[in-house]
SEZAVO-136543 format. One line per 2 residues: number of its first residue (from 1); for each residue x, y, z of C-alpha. Coordinates in pm, 1 decimal, padded with zeros to 6 digits. Example, Ala and Ser with C-alpha at 12.3 -4.5 7.8 and 13.67 -1.06 7.14 Angstrom:
BEGIN
1) 01230.0:-00450.0:00780.0; 01367.0:-00106.0:00714.0;
END
This chain:
BEGIN
1) 00035.5:-00014.5:-00032.6; 00137.2:00336.4:-00078.1;
3) 00042.4:00560.3:00234.3; 00227.8:00902.2:00345.1;
5) 00157.4:01009.2:00681.3; 00163.3:01355.4:00782.3;
7) 00285.4:01408.5:01159.9; 00131.8:01705.9:01355.5;
9) 00262.8:01746.7:01720.7; 00275.5:02086.4:01955.8;
11) 00551.3:02293.2:01993.3; 00550.4:02216.9:02361.2;
13) 00598.3:01848.9:02338.3; 00946.1:01705.9:02267.1;
15) 00931.2:01549.7:01960.3; 01214.2:01278.8:02006.6;
17) 01076.4:01143.9:02326.8; 00715.8:01165.4:02169.8;
19) 00838.0:00935.3:01877.4; 00969.1:00686.3:02080.0;
21) 00671.8:00643.2:02272.9; 00470.4:00628.5:01990.9;
23) 00701.5:00387.1:01789.1; 00540.8:00057.4:01921.9;
25) 00189.0:00167.6:01837.7; 00302.9:00265.2:01534.0;
27) 00495.9:-00050.7:01433.1; 00206.4:-00270.1:01553.8;
29) -00028.5:-00094.7:01337.9; 00177.8:-00122.5:01005.1;
31) 00208.1:-00499.6:01097.3; -00154.2:-00561.2:01141.8;
33) -00254.9:-00341.2:00836.3; 00013.2:-00474.0:00627.6;
35) 00203.9:-00192.3:00509.0; 00492.6:00065.0:00589.8;
37) 00377.7:00469.8:00670.3; 00603.6:00687.4:00483.8;
39) 00638.8:01049.5:00644.3; 00556.1:01283.5:00350.6;
41) 00853.0:01541.4:00252.0; 00840.1:01851.5:00096.8;
43) 00446.6:01837.1:00080.7; 00467.6:01612.6:-00227.2;
45) 00103.5:01453.9:-00117.3; 00001.5:01402.0:-00507.5;
47) 00282.6:01081.2:-00462.4; 00049.5:00857.2:-00208.8;
49) -00256.9:00689.0:-00304.4; -00353.3:00764.1:00074.6;
51) -00243.6:01013.9:00324.0; -00293.8:00982.8:00685.5;
53) -00296.0:01294.8:00914.7; -00139.6:01163.1:01242.1;
55) -00240.0:01402.1:01500.2; 00006.4:01311.3:01821.1;
57) -00098.6:01574.2:02044.1; -00354.6:01873.5:02129.2;
59) -00258.9:02175.6:02058.8; -00225.5:02087.6:01663.2;
61) -00526.0:02231.7:01499.0; -00393.9:02506.0:01314.5;
63) -00076.6:02318.4:01192.8; -00352.5:02087.5:01017.6;
65) -00524.2:02408.8:00903.2; -00211.0:02566.0:00725.1;
67) -00186.8:02239.0:00489.9; -00511.8:02069.1:00482.7;
69) -00591.4:02191.0:00139.4; -00270.2:01983.5:-00006.7;
71) -00407.2:01658.4:00114.0; -00667.7:01548.1:-00096.2;
73) -01041.5:01416.7:00081.0; -01134.5:01226.1:00237.9;
75) -00926.3:01293.1:00531.3; -00784.5:00969.5:00730.4;
77) -00710.9:01129.3:01083.1; -00523.8:00895.7:01281.8;
79) -00486.6:00954.9:01651.5; -00415.0:00792.2:02013.9;
81) -00528.8:00768.5:02336.0; -00276.3:01016.8:02509.0;
83) -00164.9:01381.9:02513.4; -00499.6:01536.3:02388.7;
85) -00444.2:01377.8:02036.5; -00832.2:01286.9:02044.7;
87) -00944.6:01601.5:02164.8; -00783.7:01781.2:01872.5;
89) -00897.6:01549.7:01627.8; -01232.6:01580.3:01699.4;
91) -01157.5:01938.5:01632.5; -01041.6:01906.2:01298.7;
93) -01279.3:01688.1:01183.6; -01533.6:01928.9:01279.9;
95) -01367.7:02187.2:01092.4; -01370.4:02003.1:00778.4;
97) -01718.2:01934.1:00807.8; -01772.4:02286.3:00817.2;
99) -01591.7:02317.7:00486.7; -01817.0:02055.5:00336.3;
101) -01525.7:01790.0:00345.7; -01575.3:01484.5:00462.8;
103) -01328.3:01282.4:00667.2; -01305.2:01010.0:00940.0;
105) -01114.8:00970.0:01283.1; -00933.1:00628.4:01311.9;
107) -00940.5:00569.0:01706.4; -00926.0:00268.1:01917.2;
109) -00771.7:-00070.3:01930.0; -00468.4:-00164.2:01637.3;
111) -00697.0:-00410.0:01518.4; -01025.8:-00190.1:01442.0;
113) -00787.6:00106.6:01321.3; -00571.8:-00191.0:01077.6;
115) -00907.1:-00287.5:00928.9; -01046.2:00078.3:00879.0;
117) -00734.9:00147.4:00720.3; -00730.9:-00171.7:00466.8;
119) -01073.9:-00071.0:00404.9; -01029.1:00330.2:00327.0;
121) -00737.3:00268.1:00151.8; -00919.8:00045.4:-00135.7;
123) -01177.5:00323.3:-00142.7; -00901.4:00635.1:-00161.2;
125) -00725.6:00454.1:-00421.5; -01043.9:00345.0:-00612.4;
127) -01147.5:00714.5:-00595.2; -00821.2:00837.5:-00728.4;
129) -00802.7:00604.4:-01027.4; -01184.8:00765.8:-01070.2;
131) -01081.5:01132.5:-01103.1; -00813.6:01061.6:-01340.9;
133) -00996.4:00820.1:-01569.2; -01086.1:00875.5:-01916.0;
135) -01355.8:00663.2:-02065.8; -01427.1:00597.4:-02438.8;
137) -01777.5:00604.2:-02547.3; -01773.3:00451.8:-02892.8;
139) -02083.2:00502.6:-03088.1; -02384.3:00656.1:-02936.5;
141) -02566.0:00466.8:-02637.4; -02791.3:00197.1:-02813.3;
143) -03132.6:00356.8:-02913.1; -03298.6:00118.3:-02639.7;
145) -03121.7:00270.9:-02375.7; -03395.8:00534.1:-02293.8;
147) -03283.4:00542.5:-01922.3; -02929.7:00543.6:-01941.3;
149) -02847.9:00912.4:-02020.0; -02492.5:01083.2:-01857.8;
151) -02411.2:01461.9:-01828.0; -02060.0:01462.1:-01945.7;
153) -01954.9:01807.9:-01740.8; -02162.8:01690.5:-01460.8;
155) -01977.2:01342.1:-01393.2; -01668.2:01554.9:-01492.4;
157) -01714.5:01818.8:-01220.8; -01854.7:01523.4:-00940.4;
159) -01618.6:01234.7:-01002.5; -01325.9:01358.8:-01239.6;
161) -01417.7:01134.0:-01536.3; -01374.5:01247.7:-01892.9;
163) -01601.5:01073.3:-02143.4; -01429.9:01070.4:-02493.5;
165) -01684.0:01031.7:-02792.7; -01524.0:00789.9:-03084.2;
167) -01680.6:00745.6:-03376.1; -01833.2:00413.5:-03483.4;
169) -01650.0:00485.1:-03839.6; -01300.5:00567.8:-03713.2;
171) -01348.8:00212.4:-03503.9; -01440.1:00049.4:-03837.4;
173) -01145.5:00195.5:-03981.0; -00920.8:00059.4:-03735.3;
175) -01087.5:-00283.2:-03792.0; -00977.7:-00272.0:-04146.3;
177) -00619.7:-00168.4:-04066.9; -00604.0:-00531.9:-03922.9;
179) -00389.4:-00435.1:-03548.5; -00276.0:-00743.7:-03446.8;
181) -00202.8:-00798.1:-03048.2; -00099.1:-01142.5:-02868.4;
183) -00122.1:-01261.3:-02556.4; -00222.7:-01510.3:-02377.7;
185) -00563.3:-01491.4:-02388.0; -00540.0:-01477.2:-02788.8;
187) -00342.2:-01777.3:-02807.0; -00586.0:-01922.5:-02586.2;
189) -00854.3:-01845.7:-02847.8; -00703.8:-01953.1:-03126.1;
191) -00690.6:-02335.7:-02985.6; -01039.7:-02333.4:-02898.5;
193) -01255.0:-02526.8:-03166.4; -01453.3:-02277.2:-03334.4;
195) -01468.9:-02123.7:-03684.8; -01107.1:-02018.5:-03727.3;
197) -01229.7:-01730.9:-03951.3; -01478.0:-01580.6:-03683.3;
199) -01231.4:-01574.3:-03434.3; -00977.2:-01403.9:-03682.7;
201) -01257.0:-01147.3:-03761.3; -01349.5:-01113.2:-03417.8;
203) -00977.7:-01066.0:-03317.4; -00912.7:-00768.3:-03572.0;
205) -01224.4:-00570.2:-03337.8; -01035.9:-00642.3:-03061.1;
207) -00701.7:-00498.2:-03194.1; -00877.0:-00174.5:-03303.0;
209) -01030.1:-00122.3:-03012.0; -00715.5:-00193.1:-02825.9;
211) -00536.7:00052.9:-03044.2; -00812.6:00327.6:-02970.1;
213) -00755.1:00262.6:-02619.8; -00391.2:00310.6:-02646.5;
215) -00470.9:00641.2:-02906.4; -00690.0:00833.9:-02680.9;
217) -00501.5:00704.3:-02338.6; -00855.7:00540.6:-02206.0;
219) -00907.9:00355.6:-01881.3; -01186.6:00173.3:-01997.6;
221) -01467.4:00189.8:-02309.1; -01800.4:00102.5:-02392.5;
223) -01907.4:-00007.4:-02745.3; -02203.2:00050.0:-02926.0;
225) -02214.7:-00316.1:-03059.0; -02465.0:-00389.5:-03262.0;
227) -02348.4:-00122.6:-03518.9; -02127.8:-00421.4:-03567.1;
229) -02335.6:-00667.9:-03705.6; -02416.8:-00546.3:-04030.9;
231) -02269.5:-00686.6:-04356.5; -01968.0:-00449.1:-04362.7;
233) -01799.4:-00616.8:-04039.4; -02053.0:-00891.3:-04005.6;
235) -01931.8:-00970.6:-03641.7; -01975.4:-00884.4:-03277.1;
237) -01770.7:-00681.0:-03044.2; -01846.7:-00954.9:-02750.2;
239) -01497.2:-01138.2:-02783.2; -01312.0:-00797.3:-02791.5;
241) -01480.7:-00681.7:-02502.5; -01395.8:-01022.1:-02285.6;
243) -01022.7:-00965.5:-02395.4; -01020.0:-00594.0:-02282.5;
245) -01177.4:-00674.4:-01972.4; -00965.1:-00967.4:-01893.8;
247) -00651.7:-00740.7:-01944.1; -00815.9:-00520.3:-01685.1;
249) -00942.2:-00238.1:-01889.0; -01347.9:-00217.2:-01789.0;
251) -01557.3:-00239.9:-02111.3; -01870.6:-00275.5:-02160.9;
253) -02156.9:-00289.7:-02425.3; -02412.4:-00132.4:-02603.2;
255) -02285.1:00197.9:-02507.5; -02404.5:00184.4:-02189.9;
257) -02232.8:00461.7:-02015.5; -02378.8:00480.5:-01643.5;
259) -02294.7:00061.9:-01638.7; -01947.4:00129.9:-01770.6;
261) -01913.3:00358.0:-01497.0; -02009.1:00143.7:-01262.7;
263) -01826.3:-00149.3:-01404.4; -01504.4:00059.9:-01350.3;
265) -01589.0:00167.2:-00966.9; -01629.6:-00216.6:-00878.1;
267) -01327.7:-00326.4:-01047.8; -01112.4:-00020.4:-00921.4;
269) -01266.0:-00138.7:-00544.6; -01220.7:-00493.9:-00598.8;
271) -00947.8:-00541.2:-00852.3; -01140.1:-00862.2:-00977.5;
273) -01331.2:-00887.5:-01313.7; -01704.6:-00769.0:-01335.8;
275) -01966.1:-00923.8:-01520.6; -02211.1:-00652.6:-01688.8;
277) -02560.1:-00862.1:-01768.3; -02910.3:-00831.5:-01828.9;
279) -03183.4:-00921.7:-01533.6; -03345.6:-01210.8:-01753.3;
281) -03574.9:-01393.6:-01530.2; -03718.0:-01301.8:-01118.7;
283) -03852.1:-01540.5:-00900.3; -04027.7:-01337.9:-00648.2;
285) -04140.7:-01583.9:-00371.6; -03772.3:-01749.9:-00371.4;
287) -03591.1:-01421.9:-00411.8; -03386.5:-01569.7:-00709.6;
289) -03260.2:-01384.1:-00987.9; -03094.7:-01519.4:-01344.9;
291) -02859.0:-01293.4:-01531.9; -02718.7:-01319.0:-01886.9;
293) -02503.4:-01166.7:-02132.4; -02298.1:-01278.0:-02432.9;
295) -01933.6:-01172.7:-02294.6; -01797.3:-01160.0:-01964.7;
297) -01442.6:-01101.7:-01869.7; -01257.1:-01377.5:-02032.3;
299) -01041.9:-01408.7:-01678.7; -01364.1:-01460.8:-01454.5;
301) -01520.0:-01764.9:-01563.3; -01340.6:-02097.7:-01444.7;
303) -01379.2:-02213.2:-01790.1; -01551.3:-02098.2:-02105.4;
305) -01657.2:-02230.9:-02474.7; -01709.1:-02005.9:-02754.8;
307) -02048.8:-01964.2:-02928.3; -02242.8:-01715.7:-03159.7;
309) -02367.5:-01377.4:-03063.8; -02734.4:-01484.6:-02901.5;
311) -02917.7:-01209.7:-03077.0; -02820.8:-01228.6:-03403.1;
313) -02681.9:-01609.4:-03418.8; -02333.6:-01440.7:-03579.0;
315) -01938.0:-01351.0:-03458.9; -01811.6:-01488.7:-03131.2;
317) -01940.0:-01492.0:-02798.5; -01804.9:-01657.8:-02455.3;
319) -02017.8:-01902.4:-02245.6; -01834.0:-01926.7:-01918.2;
321) -01896.2:-02121.5:-01620.5; -01841.1:-01864.5:-01303.4;
323) -01745.7:-01982.8:-00982.1; -02046.0:-02073.3:-00705.5;
325) -02052.8:-01912.7:-00358.5; -02070.0:-01542.0:-00243.4;
327) -02104.3:-01238.5:-00487.9; -02175.4:-00907.2:-00545.1;
329) -02455.6:-00743.0:-00745.5; -02400.9:-00313.4:-00795.7;
331) -02505.2:-00052.6:-01012.2; -02484.2:00307.9:-01000.4;
333) -02681.6:00581.8:-01159.4; -02542.2:00802.6:-01443.0;
335) -02484.5:01091.1:-01196.2; -02366.6:00870.1:-00882.0;
337) -02641.3:01046.2:-00710.7; -02833.6:00690.1:-00613.9;
339) -02682.3:00320.9:-00623.8; -02809.5:-00015.2:-00560.3;
341) -02585.0:-00284.5:-00400.5; -02661.2:-00662.3:-00244.2;
343) -02470.9:-00973.1:-00138.7; -02602.6:-01253.6:-00326.5;
345) -02499.0:-01645.2:-00340.6; -02427.3:-01727.2:-00698.6;
347) -02596.3:-02073.7:-00685.7; -02546.0:-02227.7:-01031.5;
349) -02469.8:-02159.6:-01423.1; -02723.3:-02206.7:-01697.1;
351) -02687.4:-02297.5:-02046.1; -03104.2:-02229.0:-02161.9;
353) -03123.0:-02160.2:-02542.3; -03364.3:-01873.9:-02516.1;
355) -03104.5:-01643.3:-02284.8; -02755.4:-01492.3:-02368.8;
357) -02501.7:-01766.0:-02364.4; -02345.4:-01693.0:-02000.3;
359) -02603.8:-01704.5:-01799.9; -02603.8:-01757.0:-01379.3;
361) -02900.2:-01810.7:-01089.7; -02822.8:-01567.4:-00825.1;
363) -03026.2:-01613.4:-00502.7; -03021.3:-01203.2:-00338.5;
365) -02963.2:-01079.1:-00012.3; -03210.5:-00768.7:-00080.3;
367) -03540.4:-00805.1:-00217.0; -03575.7:-00858.4:-00555.0;
369) -03851.0:-00660.9:-00587.7; -03572.1:-00380.4:-00663.1;
371) -03555.2:-00507.1:-01001.8; -03932.4:-00472.7:-01100.7;
373) -04065.6:-00138.4:-00874.6; -03705.7:00053.9:-00836.8;
375) -03429.0:-00067.6:-01095.7; -03175.5:00163.8:-01195.9;
377) -03176.9:00041.7:-01576.4; -03164.3:-00286.1:-01699.5;
379) -02780.2:-00378.4:-01698.8; -02600.5:-00461.1:-01353.0;
381) -02263.7:-00572.2:-01234.7; -02177.4:-00884.4:-01057.2;
383) -01827.3:-00977.0:-00901.3; -01728.0:-01293.2:-00742.3;
385) -01689.9:-01193.2:-00357.7; -01909.2:-00962.8:-00110.8;
387) -01835.6:-00634.2:-00144.5; -02143.2:-00460.9:-00003.5;
389) -01958.0:-00307.1:00254.7; -01665.0:-00152.3:00073.3;
391) -01952.2:-00042.6:-00231.7; -02133.9:00153.5:00068.6;
393) -01796.5:00321.4:00209.7; -01718.2:00425.8:-00123.7;
395) -02009.1:00628.3:-00181.5; -02026.2:00736.5:00164.2;
397) -01705.1:00946.7:00058.3; -01775.3:01061.4:-00324.4;
END
């Protein structure tokens, strides 16, 4: 973990004696948090994913006030039981709240503080990645996404996300240029038993999107994929998006911008691959739901096979076997003003002929009536592991 620490102590305190007395506490905390604190030098705050303000004594409030603007929110304030540290920390936090800034005092046992550092580090790191993100919108959102508009200026102001429009014509030109990228995913795909020409053409779509990702320095993208079904391309983006996601580049379907942003948030928080899918069947009595889509991160399933795209019957899509067990279902609105998150149990993989190729049935922790009464669009994001608390923490601070 890349954590900087800024220490504040009163001029009345003997710094050498104070630091010596606090050394066991700091070392125990570093050991339990699995990190090393590095004292910030020369006010080089931007070097660190997270900066902790260590309030060692009372009488330090104005020292903090003099530098707080250089420390990016959310503010993490470390406090001890001694030397009026907690009292000063509470005054500092009240000052920040008056300024409309968010923060938290870390106080108590080293076990508790270490656990909070681990969580807050993931939140702050994800926020930092999001603030510098450039997401490509390759083609406009698909025509049926009538509830998925995003205000470009508002999302840039609120979360620091820049949305970059790229035309389908530019993508098609790069597909024609036949960019070739070799990696383990590509090599594995070429060994699969499937139409070689279809795989080759699908990989040219991947090469084009990879090229555009590098050209525009994108952190992720969403593709108006149905525009590729016509006679000029006559293939789908399912395979390309699967590989990009496997490489850690959030890549979504249908030009769905809120889903892309949600996918990126979940990936940045967990470092896990994220499945963007449609709710397809809901059993209200059993609180179960089936999700399905024709693409998923190529590194997410235990195994996969290739098939055609469901709606068109052409191209190359993935049918993946996703690990069973705990999972998280998530979706945020395009302005990030509201969100849904629920833990779930991924109970089984399906292979029904009337649904998109990758299919899973979930037992939801929250009421499935959300999807029927309050759903944020149709696509939702699924990840292995229960990260509901982490998502809640993220939205508490964003």
